[in-house]
C-alpha positions, 0 to 999 in steps of 0.5 A: 545447513539448517538455518535457525530463525532470528533470536528475536523470533525465537524469543517471541515464540517462547513468550507465545508458548507461555501466554497462549493458555491465558490467551485462550482463557480471554477468548473463552471469556469473550474478549476480542482483539480490539478489547485487548488493544483498548485495555493496553491503551488505558494501561498506558494512560495509567503510566502517564498518570503515575509519571505526572503524579510523581512530577506533581506530588513527589520530590526529585529523590523519590523514584518510586513513581518511576519504578511503579510506572516501569512495572505498569509499562511492562504489564501494558506491553504484555497486552501488545502481544495478547491482542495479536494472539487473541486475533490469531488463535480466536480466528478474529483477524481483520483488516480494521483490527490490524489498523485499530491496533497500529493506531492505538499503539501509537497513542499508547506510546505517545501518552507514555512519553508524555508522562516521561517528559512531564516527569523529567521536566518537572524535576529539572532533568532538562537534557534527559527530557530533551533526549526523551523527546528525541526518543519519541520522535525516533519511535514514531519514525520507526513505525511511520517508515514501515507503515509508509513503505508497506503502503507503497508495497515494500515490506520493512521489518528490519532494524533495532528498537522496534516497538517490543524492544522499546517497551521492554527497554523503557519498562525494565530500566524504569523498574530497575531505577525505582528498585535501585532508588529504594536501595541506595536512595534517589539522590545518590550521585557519583562525582569525578574526584577533584571535579564537579563533574557528575558522572552518575546518579540514580535516575541515570539508570532510566535516563541513559537507556532513554538517550541510547534509545533516542539514538538507535530509534532514529538510526533505525528509521534512517536505515529503513528509509535507505532500505526502502530506497534500495528496494524501490529503485530495484522495483523501478528498474524492473518496471522499466524493463517491463515497459521496454518488453511491453513496447517491443510486444506492442510495437512489433505487432504494428510492423508492416511489410507493404511497399506503398501507402496506397497499396496499404489503403487498398488492403484495409477495405478487403479485410473481413468484417466480424459478425458477432451479434453482441459486437460493439465495434472492432479494431483492425490494422494494416499489418494483417487481417487479424481483428480485435472484437469489442462486444458487450459482456453478459454474465450467466444470467444474461445481465451486463457485467458492470465490473467489466462491461466490454469483452475483448478478443481476437479473431485471427483471420490470418490463422483460419479465423480462430478466436483467441483471448488477449494475452495479459500484456495485451489486455492490461497495456495495449488493447484492453478497456477500462470502464466506469459506471456513470449512470443507469446502463451507462459507462465511460470506457477508455483504452488502457493504452490511450486514455485521452480517447473517451467513449461512452457505452450506453443502452439505446432507447430505440432498439434496447441494444448497447452502443459505443458513442464517440466523437467523430468529426466533432459529432456524436456517433455510434462507433463501428470500426477503428483502423490503424494505418502504419507506414514505415518507421523503425522496430522501436518507433513504427510510423502510424500514418493515421487512425480512422474512426468509422461509425454512424451519426447518433442523430440520423444514422448517416455514415461518418468517417474521420482520419486522425493524424498521430 
């Protein structure tokens, strides 16, 4: 069965079909999306001015200011739709434009509610002003929960009382209140017979929807928070599964089938040594002779790739010496290198799986070649080899007996070796 888009989306598309000719005219004149957004802000400042003027110069029964403010709210709201369409139809979309629009929308709404609250307080509508302020809080939290969730990689667009609905509700009811006030009077009241309980007055056409909005906006913010929690919990669960898979893949590569630690120690000295001319150092494990080579990464112009200065790949000696790239998981979670520029021809490099072991990639002044410097036996040394010795353990937790670092002292070139217990 064919699914129709939500009513909200269909209404939006219908409105776009009406305003698109005007949007194209604005583009032709030379309007940018940011200009349209600024006009919307200035119009909302005008809304606040109307409400404040009504508070200072009008009387409690004169609701014409509310009506004119409502009309301007709707007109300003139109510019909320225009800026996005100008960006899309004019091919002027940008990341800053999207942020600029969001920030000015918040200012526009705050300024509008400033005028509303000022008007209600000035004319002694205490409870109505309180609900207007609560509606302001809810409106900000509806927008904030979405923005914060999107900053964490979660898309949230569900719920009532999003900005278009809020603009329409406040604008239409304010306009209706002003028109009704001109017809039946701004001081009209309906009191329950036999009591002093005032059930309705003309301003209620504006304040009752504000009260409803105060409730619905905060419900929407809460619902978005719970939706975000549900999605984040699911993402955390998936990340947990991914980590488990990574653990299996990494640890399984360290499993050994040898009988004794002495036999294993003898095997390591018989492994082949890579001969790449650009090699910095290499890494071997006693599981097999397959070797990880870390070499300087030159681009097509013969310059070091500053964004990725170390190239890592396998030489699979156990498979006829075939050279292979690292898999995605090996590159990003196990044997890959993270680098950071720290100076001219100098980088800080670390293994993605063990960031405590810091190394430096530098260009030697003597032979003009790149070398990796590491601390071996508390001395600065040129790193040549890393060896992992594994002795027993389980499938999940292999027992790494030691890590051997081998190199040459940077000061005098003497060979230096250090075994570290893990």
